C-alpha positions in Angstrom: 11.3 50.9 -64.9 12.3 47.5 -63.5 15.9 46.8 -62.7 17.5 44.5 -65.2 17.7 41.0 -63.8 20.4 38.3 -64.5 18.3 35.9 -66.6 19.8 32.5 -67.4 18.2 30.4 -70.2 19.0 26.7 -70.4 17.8 23.7 -72.3 19.3 20.9 -70.3 16.2 19.5 -68.6 16.4 18.3 -65.0 14.0 16.4 -62.7 11.2 18.7 -61.6 11.5 21.1 -64.6 8.3 20.0 -66.2 6.3 20.4 -63.0 7.6 23.9 -62.6 6.4 24.8 -66.1 3.0 23.4 -65.3 2.8 25.2 -62.0 3.9 28.5 -63.6 1.2 28.2 -66.3 -1.5 27.3 -63.9 -0.8 30.1 -61.4 -0.1 32.9 -63.9 -2.9 32.2 -66.3 -5.4 31.8 -63.5 -4.3 35.1 -62.0 -4.1 37.1 -65.2 -6.7 35.6 -67.5 -9.0 33.6 -65.1 -8.2 30.2 -66.8 -9.4 27.4 -64.5 -7.9 24.1 -63.4 -8.7 22.5 -66.7 -6.0 24.6 -68.4 -3.4 23.5 -65.9 -4.4 19.9 -66.7 -4.1 20.6 -70.4 -0.6 21.9 -69.9 0.4 18.9 -67.7 -1.0 16.4 -70.2 0.8 18.0 -73.1 4.1 18.3 -71.3 3.8 14.7 -70.3 3.4 13.6 -73.9 6.2 15.9 -74.9 8.5 14.3 -72.3 7.6 10.7 -73.2 8.3 11.2 -76.9 11.2 13.7 -76.4 13.7 13.6 -79.3 16.5 16.2 -79.2 16.6 16.2 -83.0 13.2 17.8 -83.2 12.1 18.9 -79.7 13.5 21.5 -77.3 12.3 23.2 -74.1 13.9 26.5 -73.1 13.7 27.5 -69.4 14.5 31.0 -68.3 15.5 31.4 -64.6 16.5 34.1 -62.2 18.4 32.7 -59.2 17.2 29.2 -60.3 13.5 30.3 -60.1 11.6 29.7 -63.3 10.5 33.0 -64.9 9.8 31.9 -68.5 9.5 29.0 -70.9 9.0 28.1 -74.6 9.1 24.8 -76.4 9.3 23.5 -79.9 7.5 20.1 -80.4 8.6 18.6 -83.7 5.7 17.2 -85.6 5.4 15.2 -88.8 6.2 16.7 -92.2 8.9 19.0 -90.9 6.5 21.1 -88.9 7.3 22.5 -85.5 4.7 23.4 -82.9 5.5 26.3 -80.6 4.2 25.6 -77.1 4.3 26.7 -73.5 5.5 30.2 -74.2 5.3 32.2 -71.0 7.1 35.1 -69.3 6.5 36.0 -65.6 5.3 39.5 -65.0 8.4 40.1 -62.9 10.6 40.0 -65.9 8.4 41.4 -68.7 9.7 44.4 -70.6 13.3 43.2 -70.6 13.2 41.4 -74.0 13.0 37.9 -72.6 9.9 37.0 -74.7 11.6 38.2 -77.9 14.8 36.3 -76.9 12.9 33.0 -76.2 10.9 33.3 -79.4 14.0 34.0 -81.5 15.9 31.0 -80.0 12.9 28.7 -80.7 12.6 29.9 -84.3 16.3 29.6 -84.9 16.1 26.0 -83.7 13.3 25.4 -86.2 15.4 26.8 -89.0 18.5 24.9 -88.0 16.5 21.7 -88.0 15.1 22.3 -91.4 11.5 22.7 -90.4 9.2 24.0 -93.2 6.8 25.8 -90.9 5.9 26.5 -87.3 2.4 26.6 -85.9 1.0 27.7 -82.5 -2.3 27.9 -80.7 -3.1 30.8 -78.4 -6.1 32.6 -77.1 -7.2 36.1 -78.2 -6.6 37.6 -74.7 -2.9 37.2 -75.0 -2.2 40.5 -76.9 1.5 40.9 -76.0 2.3 37.4 -77.2 0.3 37.8 -80.3 2.2 41.0 -81.1 5.5 39.1 -80.8 4.2 36.4 -83.1 3.0 38.8 -85.7 6.3 40.7 -85.6 8.1 37.4 -86.2 6.0 36.8 -89.3 3.3 34.5 -88.0 -0.1 34.9 -89.7 -3.5 34.1 -88.2 -4.9 31.1 -90.0 -7.8 29.8 -87.9 -10.0 31.0 -85.0 -12.7 29.2 -83.1 -14.8 30.6 -80.2 -16.1 28.1 -77.7 -16.3 27.1 -74.0 -12.8 26.3 -72.8 -10.8 26.6 -69.6 -13.7 28.1 -67.6 -15.1 30.7 -70.0 -16.0 31.4 -73.6 -12.7 32.1 -75.4 -11.4 32.5 -78.9 -8.6 30.1 -79.7 -6.4 31.2 -82.5 -3.9 29.3 -84.7 -0.9 31.1 -86.2 1.4 29.8 -88.8 4.9 30.8 -89.9 6.3 29.5 -93.1 10.1 29.3 -93.0 
């Protein structure tokens, strides 16, 4: 059993934070799921657009840190028609099993409810079983799946929706 770490979660974004989220996604997903460089580019592009259009009334990025080192993230990107898109949800292997994933997901969904969103959607890949379990436990339902060449291999992308 891992020793409990002092995990700080913050939403006040600082210079360099987006780059750290991109780096963490690129390294962890390459190591654990063999996603190639195109995935890191996908994350970088999406975070760039998120930052350019950031509106605190409908957007938020949570960063989890241990001793100022990024160990987790999750975001809500507010879309049209009172829909939130859950994005960039990741927990470093060092801190898994301590409830951080559940904590981040709960905070993100509470934000959506507080902002009056009607629903939340997310895209994931079928390999991410632990995340999928958290989504389903929170009430998300699988609404779409497509298998194709993406991020260096044949993968099944899955869309989940939660109606609030």
